[in-house]
C-alpha positions in Angstrom: 0.1 -0.1 -0.3 3.0 2.1 0.3 4.3 2.0 -2.7 0.9 3.4 -4.1 1.7 7.1 -5.5 -1.7 8.7 -6.5 -2.7 11.5 -9.0 -5.8 13.2 -8.9 -6.9 14.9 -12.3 -9.1 17.9 -12.3 -9.1 20.0 -8.5 -12.6 21.0 -8.8 -15.3 20.7 -6.1 -14.9 16.9 -6.2 -10.9 16.5 -7.2 -8.9 18.6 -4.3 -11.0 17.2 -1.6 -10.3 14.1 -2.3 -6.6 14.7 -3.3 -6.1 16.4 0.1 -7.5 13.3 1.9 -5.7 10.9 -0.3 -2.4 12.5 0.9 -2.7 12.0 4.2 -1.7 8.5 3.5 0.1 8.7 0.4 2.4 10.2 -1.7 -0.3 12.8 -3.6 -0.5 15.2 -6.7 -3.0 16.8 -8.0 -3.1 18.1 -11.5 -5.2 20.6 -13.1 -4.7 22.2 -16.7 -5.6 25.6 -15.5 -2.4 27.1 -14.1 -4.0 29.8 -11.8 -6.0 27.7 -9.9 -3.0 25.6 -9.4 -0.8 28.5 -8.5 -3.8 29.9 -5.9 -4.0 26.2 -4.4 0.0 25.9 -3.9 -0.3 29.9 -2.3 -3.0 27.9 -0.2 -6.1 29.1 -0.9 -9.1 27.2 -2.0 -11.5 29.6 -4.3 -14.4 26.9 -3.8 -14.1 26.4 -0.2 -14.4 23.2 -0.3 -10.6 22.6 1.9 -10.1 25.6 4.1 -7.1 27.2 4.3 -5.5 25.8 7.5 -6.2 22.2 6.0 -4.7 23.2 2.5 -1.6 24.9 3.9 -0.5 21.5 6.1 -1.2 19.0 3.0 1.2 21.0 1.2 3.6 21.2 4.3 3.5 17.8 3.9 4.2 17.3 1.1 0.9 17.5 -1.2 1.5 19.3 -4.6 -0.7 21.1 -7.0 0.5 21.0 -10.3 -0.1 22.1 -14.2 2.8 20.4 -15.3 2.1 16.4 -17.2 5.4 15.7 -16.3 5.1 15.9 -12.2 2.3 13.1 -12.3 4.6 10.8 -14.7 5.9 8.7 -11.9 2.3 8.6 -10.6 0.8 4.7 -10.6 -2.6 5.7 -9.3 -4.3 8.0 -11.7 -8.2 9.4 -10.4 -9.9 11.3 -12.9 -12.2 13.8 -11.4 -13.9 16.3 -14.2 -16.8 17.3 -14.7 -19.3 16.0 -17.1 -21.8 18.6 -18.2 -24.7 18.4 -20.5 -24.8 20.5 -24.3 -27.7 23.2 -25.0 -29.6 20.8 -26.2 -29.4 18.1 -22.8 -27.2 15.7 -24.5 -24.2 14.4 -21.7 -20.8 16.4 -23.2 -18.0 14.0 -22.6 -15.3 16.4 -23.9 -13.8 17.1 -20.3 -13.4 13.5 -20.3 -12.0 12.8 -23.0 -9.2 15.0 -22.4 -8.2 13.6 -19.1 -8.0 10.0 -20.4 -5.9 11.6 -23.0 -4.0 12.8 -20.2 -3.8 10.0 -18.5 -2.8 8.3 -21.8 0.5 10.1 -22.1 1.8 9.0 -18.6 0.0 5.6 -17.4 2.7 3.0 -17.4 2.1 -0.5 -17.4 0.5 -1.9 -14.1 -0.9 1.3 -13.3 -4.7 2.0 -12.2 -6.9 4.6 -13.3 -10.0 5.4 -11.5 -12.9 7.8 -12.8 -14.9 9.7 -10.6 -17.0 11.6 -12.8 -20.6 11.5 -12.7 -21.4 9.0 -16.0 -24.2 6.6 -17.8 -23.4 3.0 -17.5 -20.2 2.4 -20.3 -18.9 5.1 -20.3 -15.8 4.6 -18.6 -15.2 1.2 -20.5 -17.1 1.8 -23.8 -16.1 6.1 -24.1 -12.5 6.5 -21.8 -10.4 3.8 -21.6 -10.5 3.6 -25.5 -8.5 6.9 -25.3 -6.3 5.9 -22.7 -5.8 3.0 -24.7 -4.9 4.4 -27.8 -2.9 7.5 -26.3 -0.4 4.8 -24.1 -0.7 2.0 -26.6 -1.2 -0.4 -23.7 -4.3 -2.5 -22.9 -6.7 -3.0 -20.4 -6.0 -5.8 -18.5 -3.1 -6.8 -20.3 -1.3 -3.8 -19.2 -2.9 -1.0 -17.0 -6.4 -1.6 -15.1 -9.2 0.3 -14.5 -12.0 1.3 -12.1 -15.0 3.6 -11.0 -15.8 5.1 -7.7 -18.6 8.1 -8.0 -18.0 11.3 -6.2 -20.7 12.1 -4.0 -19.2 15.4 -2.8 -21.8 17.9 -1.7 -20.9 21.0 -2.0 -20.7 23.6 0.9 -21.9 20.9 3.1 -19.3 20.9 5.8 -21.0 17.9 7.6 -20.7 15.5 5.3 -17.2 16.1 3.9 -15.6 13.6 1.3 -14.2 10.8 4.0 -17.8 10.8 6.2 -20.1 9.7 3.0 -19.8 5.8 2.3 -18.0 5.2 -1.4 -18.9 2.6 -4.1 -15.9 1.4 -5.6 -15.9 -1.0 -8.8 -12.8 -2.7 -10.4 -11.7 -4.1 -14.2 -11.3 -7.5 -12.5 -12.5 -8.6 -9.4 -8.8 -8.7 -8.1 -8.2 -5.0 -8.9 -11.5 -4.1 -7.5 -10.4 -5.4 -4.2 -7.2 -3.1 -4.7 -9.3 -0.1 -5.9 -11.6 -0.7 -2.8 -8.2 -1.6 -0.4 -7.1 2.0 -1.2 -10.5 4.3 -0.9 -11.4 2.1 2.7 -8.2 3.2 3.8 -8.9 6.9 3.8 -12.8 6.9 3.9 -13.9 6.4 7.1 -17.7 5.8 6.4 -16.5 2.6 4.7 -17.1 1.6 1.0 -19.0 -0.5 -1.3 -17.5 -2.7 -4.1 -19.4 -3.1 -6.8 -19.2 -6.2 -8.7 -19.1 -4.2 -11.7 -18.0 -1.1 -13.7 -20.9 -0.6 -14.7 -23.1 -1.4 -11.9 -21.1 1.7 -10.2 -21.8 3.8 -13.4 -25.6 3.1 -12.7 -25.5 3.6 -9.5 -24.0 6.9 -8.8 -26.8 8.7 -12.1 -29.6 7.1 -10.4 -28.9 8.4 -7.0 -29.7 11.9 -8.5 -32.2 11.2 -11.0 -34.1 9.5 -8.0 -33.8 13.3 -6.0 -35.0 15.1 -9.2 -38.0 13.0 -9.8 -38.9 13.3 -6.3 -38.4 17.3 -6.3 -40.2 17.5 -9.4 -43.3 16.0 -7.6 -43.7 18.4 -4.7 -42.7 21.2 -8.0 -45.7 19.8 -10.1 -48.2 19.6 -6.2 -46.7 23.6 -5.6 -48.2 24.2 -9.0 -51.5 22.6 -8.4 -52.4 23.8 -4.8 -51.4 27.7 -5.6 -54.2 27.5 -8.4 -56.5 26.1 -5.3 -55.2 28.6 -3.3 -53.5 26.3 -1.1 -49.9 26.7 1.1 -48.0 23.8 0.1 -45.8 24.1 2.9 -48.2 23.4 4.9 -49.8 20.6 3.1 -46.2 19.0 2.9 -45.7 19.9 6.8 -49.4 17.6 7.8 -48.3 14.6 5.3 -45.1 14.4 7.2 -46.7 13.1 10.1 -47.1 9.7 8.3 -43.6 8.0 9.3 -42.7 6.6 5.6 -43.4 10.0 4.0 -40.4 11.5 2.2 -39.5 14.9 3.1 -39.0 16.8 -0.1 -39.4 20.1 -0.7 -40.5 21.9 -4.3 -37.9 24.6 -5.3 -35.4 25.5 -8.0 -32.9 22.6 -9.1 -30.0 23.0 -10.4 -26.3 22.5 -9.6 -23.4 19.8 -11.1 -25.2 16.8 -10.4 -29.4 16.8 -9.4 -29.9 18.7 -12.6 -27.3 17.3 -15.0 -27.4 13.5 -14.2 -30.7 12.9 -15.4 -29.6 13.5 -18.5 -27.2 11.0 -18.4 -29.3 8.3 -17.9 -32.2 9.0 -20.4 -29.3 9.5 -23.1 -28.0 5.7 -22.1 -31.6 4.4 -21.9 -32.4 6.0 -25.7 -29.2 4.4 -26.9 -30.4 1.1 -25.7 -34.1 2.0 -27.7 -36.1 3.0 -24.3 -37.8 6.5 -24.0 -37.8 7.6 -20.7 -40.9 8.8 -19.9 -40.8 10.1 -15.9 -36.7 10.9 -15.6 -37.9 13.5 -18.5 -40.9 14.6 -17.5 -38.9 15.6 -13.6 -36.5 17.4 -15.8 -39.2 18.7 -18.0 -40.7 19.9 -14.5 -38.0 21.1 -12.7 -36.3 23.0 -15.6 -39.8 25.2 -15.7 -39.7 26.4 -12.0 -37.4 29.5 -12.8 -40.0 30.8 -15.6 -42.9 29.7 -13.2 -41.1 31.8 -9.9 -41.1 35.2 -12.5 -44.6 34.6 -13.9 -45.9 34.3 -10.0 -43.9 37.5 -9.4 -45.1 39.7 -11.8 -49.0 38.0 -11.3 -48.8 39.1 -7.1 -47.0 42.8 -8.7 -50.1 43.0 -10.8 -52.8 42.0 -8.3 -51.4 44.3 -6.1 -51.5 47.6 -9.0 -47.5 47.4 -8.6 -45.9 49.1 -12.7 -44.6 46.4 -13.8 -42.4 47.7 -16.5 -39.5 49.5 -15.2 -40.3 48.2 -12.0 -37.3 47.3 -9.6 -36.6 43.8 -8.8 -34.2 42.3 -5.9 -33.6 38.7 -6.0 -31.6 37.7 -2.9 -29.0 34.6 -3.5 -27.5 33.6 -7.4 -25.6 30.4 -6.1 -27.2 26.9 -6.9 -27.3 25.9 -3.4 -27.2 27.9 0.3 -23.5 28.8 1.5 -21.6 27.6 -1.0 -20.1 29.9 -4.5 -20.6 27.4 -6.8 -22.8 29.3 -9.1 -22.8 25.9 -12.3 -26.3 25.7 -13.7 -27.6 27.5 -11.2 -31.4 27.4 -12.1 -31.9 31.1 -10.6 -30.9 32.9 -14.1 -33.6 31.5 -15.4 -36.0 33.5 -12.5 -33.6 36.7 -14.1 -34.0 35.5 -17.9 -38.4 35.2 -17.4 -38.2 38.8 -15.8 -35.7 40.3 -17.9 -38.8 40.1 -20.8 -41.1 42.5 -18.5 -38.2 45.3 -19.2 -37.7 45.2 -15.1 -34.5 46.9 -13.4 -32.8 43.9 -11.7 -30.7 43.8 -8.8 -28.9 40.1 -7.9 -27.3 40.2 -4.3 -25.6 37.4 -3.5 -22.1 37.3 -1.2 -20.8 33.8 -2.0 -21.2 34.7 -5.9 -17.9 35.7 -7.1 -18.7 38.5 -9.6 -16.7 38.1 -12.2 -17.0 34.3 -12.6 -21.5 35.3 -13.1 -19.6 37.9 -15.7 -18.2 35.3 -17.3 -20.9 32.2 -17.3 -23.8 34.3 -17.7 -23.2 37.6 -18.8 -25.0 39.6 -15.6 -23.9 41.6 -12.9 -24.1 40.1 -9.5 -23.2 42.4 -6.5 -21.9 41.0 -2.8 -23.0 44.2 -1.0 -26.4 44.9 0.6 -27.6 47.4 -2.3 -29.2 50.3 0.2 -32.4 50.8 -2.0 -36.1 49.6 -1.8 -37.6 47.4 -4.2 -41.0 46.8 -5.6 -40.3 42.9 -5.3 -37.8 41.1 -3.5 -37.3 37.3 -4.3 -35.6 35.0 -1.8 -34.0 32.3 -4.3 -31.0 31.5 -1.8 -31.4 30.8 1.8 -27.8 31.9 2.8 -27.4 32.2 6.4 -25.8 35.7 6.0 -29.8 36.4 4.8 -30.7 35.8 8.3 -29.9 38.7 10.1 -31.5 41.2 7.0 -34.2 42.7 7.7 -36.2 42.8 4.7 -38.8 44.8 5.3 -36.4 47.7 4.7 -35.7 46.6 1.2 -39.6 46.8 0.0 -41.5 49.6 -0.9 -44.8 50.3 1.2 -46.5 48.3 -1.6 -44.3 45.7 -2.7 -44.3 41.7 -3.5 -42.3 39.5 -1.1 -41.4 36.3 -2.5 -40.5 33.1 -0.9 -38.9 30.2 -3.2 -37.1 28.6 -0.5 -40.6 28.3 2.4 -38.3 29.4 4.7 -40.4 32.6 5.9 -43.7 32.5 7.6 -46.6 32.1 5.4 -48.6 35.7 6.7 -45.0 37.8 5.9 -45.1 36.8 2.1 -46.9 37.3 -0.3 -46.3 34.3 -2.4 -44.1 31.0 -1.8 -43.9 27.2 -3.4 
C-alpha cells in the first residue's frame, strides 16, 4: 500500500478534497490544466471553499503538491479522474472533459498502473468511451498492461458535515482483483467505509440513479406546488401535515440546479435512448424542474399586478444566485432562469449574493451580481437561495410600502410573504 503514488486529475469541487484526503496517507499530486487555479492552491487558498486554508496549507507542508505540468504526474501509478461531466445546450451529455483527462492519463500511464474515474456518467462510459482513449494514446491494453475502476464522487458542495471521508464510497474495478485493490485504497482514507460493486457498470448506474431519484421526487412536489397554488392552498402546510406519517418522504419544492441533480438525469436518459427505450418519468421530471425558474418569475409578476404595482420599469431584487445555500458554486444555477424570465418584462433587476464571485457570474452568464446589500427599496424581493447570511437582514427595509415578497425556499412565515412555492 505504501508504494501507491496517487495523481488526481481535476482539482475542482470533487478532485481537490479527495486529493487532500489521499495526501494524508499517500504521496499525492493534484493535476489541473488551469495554471491560475494551481497557483492559487499552492499559495494556500481554495476559492471553492471546499478545503479550508488551514487543511490545504497543512497538506502542502506535508508534501501535497498541485501542478499544471504533466511531467509531475508521470511517476504516479494510481490515477484518479475527477473532471466535470456537463450537458450541452440541447441537454446531451458532453464528454469532452473526460476525453481530455483520458488523453492526459494515456500520456503518462505505465504498465501495471491503475486509473479510476469519479466523474458522473451513464453505464458504459468508462469502458466504452474513456478507456479506448487511454489505450490509443498509451499503446497499452486494459487488463493486460493497465487496469481501471470507477468510484463515483459523492461530494456535497458547501456541506461541512458530510465531507468526503464521511460519505460511504462505492468502488469497482475492471477485474475482481483490481476492484479489491481499488477498494482497499479508498477504504484506507474513507472513514465511512466502502461498498465494492461487482462491475464498473453497476457502480456507474448506482451513481446516476441517486440524483435521478432526487430529481423525480422534487419534480413531484414542484408539480404539487403548482396545483395547490391554483387552489389557494399553501403547499408547505400540506407537506407539513403529510410529513406526520412515518414513511412520507420529506422533499420540498424549489429550483433544481447544480452540477449533479440538474444534469445527471440527462445522462441516464441518453443511455436509455441508446438502448431503444424512451424514458418518460425521468424526462418529465426534468421538464418540470427546468420550468420552475420561469414559473417563479411569472408568479411574482402576477402578484405585482394584483397589487396594482407598475411592472414595466419596476425595481426587483433577487437574493441569492448560487445553486445552493452557503456555497460559491454557480454551476447550472436555476436562479438565472428567474432572471431571464423577468428580463422579458423590461424590469430593473439587482442580484445580491455575498457568496457568488461577480467575475465568474459575468463570464458564465453575462449578468452582474453584487456582494454588498443594496441601499435601495424595491417593488419586489425574491428570496431564491437561503444563505445563512440572509437571516440577519431585515427584509422590510428593502421593500417599498406596496411591494411583493416571494419566498422560493419556503423558509419565511407564510403570513409575512406574498407568495411562496
